[in-house]
MARKE-712361 format. One record per residue (C-alpha): residue number from 1; x, y, z; residue in three letters. Coordinates in Angstrom, 1 decimal, padded with zeros to 4 digits. Layout:
BEGIN
<NUM; <X; Y; Z>; ALA> ...
//
This chain:
BEGIN
<1; <-006.3; 016.4; -037.8>; MET> <2; <-007.6; 013.2; -036.7>; ASP> <3; <-004.2; 011.7; -036.7>; ASN> <4; <-003.5; 014.3; -034.3>; LEU> <5; <-005.9; 013.7; -032.0>; LEU> <6; <-005.5; 010.1; -031.9>; GLY> <7; <-001.4; 010.7; -031.4>; ILE> <8; <-002.1; 013.0; -028.1>; MET> <9; <-004.8; 010.4; -026.8>; LEU> <10; <-002.6; 007.7; -027.0>; LEU> <11; <000.2; 010.0; -025.4>; ALA> <12; <-002.2; 011.0; -022.6>; LEU> <13; <-002.7; 007.3; -021.9>; VAL> <14; <000.8; 006.0; -022.0>; SER> <15; <001.8; 008.8; -019.8>; TYR> <16; <-001.3; 008.1; -017.1>; LEU> <17; <-000.2; 004.6; -017.2>; PHE> <18; <003.4; 005.3; -016.7>; TRP> <19; <002.8; 007.4; -013.7>; GLN> <20; <000.3; 004.7; -012.4>; GLN> <21; <003.2; 002.3; -012.4>; ARG> <22; <005.4; 004.5; -010.7>; ARG> <23; <003.1; 005.0; -008.2>; GLN> <24; <002.5; 001.6; -007.6>; ALA> <25; <006.4; 001.1; -007.3>; GLU> <26; <006.3; 003.2; -004.6>; LEU> <27; <003.7; 002.0; -003.0>; ALA> <28; <005.3; -001.4; -002.6>; GLN> <29; <008.4; 000.2; -001.3>; GLN> <30; <006.4; 002.0; 001.3>; CYS> <31; <004.3; -000.9; 002.3>; ILE> <32; <007.3; -002.7; 002.4>; HIS> <33; <009.2; -000.4; 004.6>; GLN> <34; <006.6; -000.1; 007.2>; ARG> <35; <006.0; -004.1; 007.6>; CYS> <36; <009.7; -004.2; 008.2>; GLU> <37; <009.7; -001.9; 011.1>; GLN> <38; <007.0; -003.3; 012.4>; LEU> <39; <008.4; -006.7; 012.7>; GLY> <40; <005.6; -008.0; 010.0>; LEU> <41; <006.0; -010.6; 007.4>; GLN> <42; <004.4; -009.0; 004.1>; LEU> <43; <002.5; -011.1; 002.3>; LEU> <44; <000.9; -009.8; -000.7>; SER> <45; <000.1; -006.3; -002.0>; ILE> <46; <-003.2; -005.1; -004.6>; ALA> <47; <-004.3; -001.8; -005.5>; ARG> <48; <-007.7; -000.9; -004.6>; GLY> <49; <-009.7; 002.0; -006.4>; ASN> <50; <-009.1; 005.3; -007.3>; HIS> <51; <-010.9; 007.7; -004.9>; ARG> <52; <-011.7; 011.6; -004.7>; VAL> <53; <-013.0; 011.9; -001.3>; LYS> <54; <-011.4; 010.9; 001.4>; ASP> <55; <-013.0; 008.9; 004.8>; PRO> <56; <-013.2; 012.2; 006.6>; LYS> <57; <-015.0; 013.5; 003.5>; GLY> <58; <-012.4; 015.9; 001.8>; ARG> <59; <-011.9; 016.2; -002.0>; TRP> <60; <-008.5; 014.9; -003.4>; TYR> <61; <-007.5; 012.2; -005.7>; TRP> <62; <-005.9; 009.2; -004.1>; HIS> <63; <-005.2; 005.7; -004.6>; THR> <64; <-006.0; 002.9; -001.9>; VAL> <65; <-003.4; 000.0; -001.7>; TYR> <66; <-004.7; -003.4; 000.2>; TRP> <67; <-001.9; -005.7; 001.6>; PHE> <68; <-001.8; -008.7; 003.8>; GLU> <69; <000.5; -009.3; 006.5>; PHE> <70; <001.3; -011.9; 009.0>; SER> <71; <002.8; -011.6; 012.5>; ALA> <72; <003.7; -014.8; 013.3>; ASP> <73; <003.5; -016.6; 010.1>; GLY> <74; <000.4; -018.6; 010.9>; VAL> <75; <-002.3; -015.6; 010.5>; ASP> <76; <-003.2; -013.0; 007.9>; ALA> <77; <-004.5; -009.6; 008.3>; TYR> <78; <-005.2; -007.1; 006.1>; GLN> <79; <-004.5; -003.2; 005.8>; GLY> <80; <-004.3; -000.7; 003.6>; TYR> <81; <-002.5; 002.1; 002.3>; MET> <82; <-003.7; 005.2; 001.2>; ILE> <83; <-001.1; 007.0; -001.9>; MET> <84; <-001.9; 010.8; -002.3>; LYS> <85; <000.3; 011.1; -005.8>; GLY> <86; <003.9; 009.8; -005.0>; PHE> <87; <003.4; 009.9; -001.7>; ARG> <88; <002.0; 008.2; 001.3>; ALA> <89; <-001.2; 009.9; 002.8>; ALA> <90; <-001.6; 007.3; 005.5>; GLY> <91; <-001.8; 003.7; 006.9>; PHE> <92; <-004.3; 001.2; 008.5>; HIS> <93; <-002.9; -001.4; 010.4>; ILE> <94; <-005.6; -003.2; 011.7>; PRO> <95; <-004.9; -004.8; 015.6>; PRO> <96; <-003.3; -008.3; 015.4>; HIS> <97; <-001.9; -010.8; 017.5>; ARG> <98; <001.7; -010.6; 018.3>; MET> <99; <004.0; -013.9; 018.2>; PRO> <100; <004.8; -014.9; 022.2>; GLU> <101; <008.1; -014.3; 023.0>; SER> <102; <009.8; -016.6; 025.0>; ARG> <103; <011.6; -015.7; 027.8>; GLU> <104; <015.5; -016.6; 027.7>; PRO> <105; <016.1; -019.5; 030.0>; ASP> <106; <018.1; -018.1; 032.4>; TYR> <107; <014.8; -016.7; 033.7>; TRP> <108; <013.0; -019.6; 034.5>; GLN> <109; <015.5; -020.6; 037.6>; GLY> 
//
């Protein structure tokens, strides 16, 4: 009986680890895609905490992923994404400085 419980516990831990890795890979893809859409350079991604309440006080299990990005290659900003299961439930990208765009030479007369 002890062997059966041990095997079941090991299987459960392995399954949870595998699901967490799968979620982390999906989160990385979502963050990379969002940064590309916004023209931002992705610097790093880290998994934050698992939480049971969102900022609005609603109850559900979710994981927070923190990421750093740069808009001009000099400054770095930190945002986060909330994953609920295997889908992105929300992004928070703080206000950041956009690189100054040079006007074409023909506008300068």
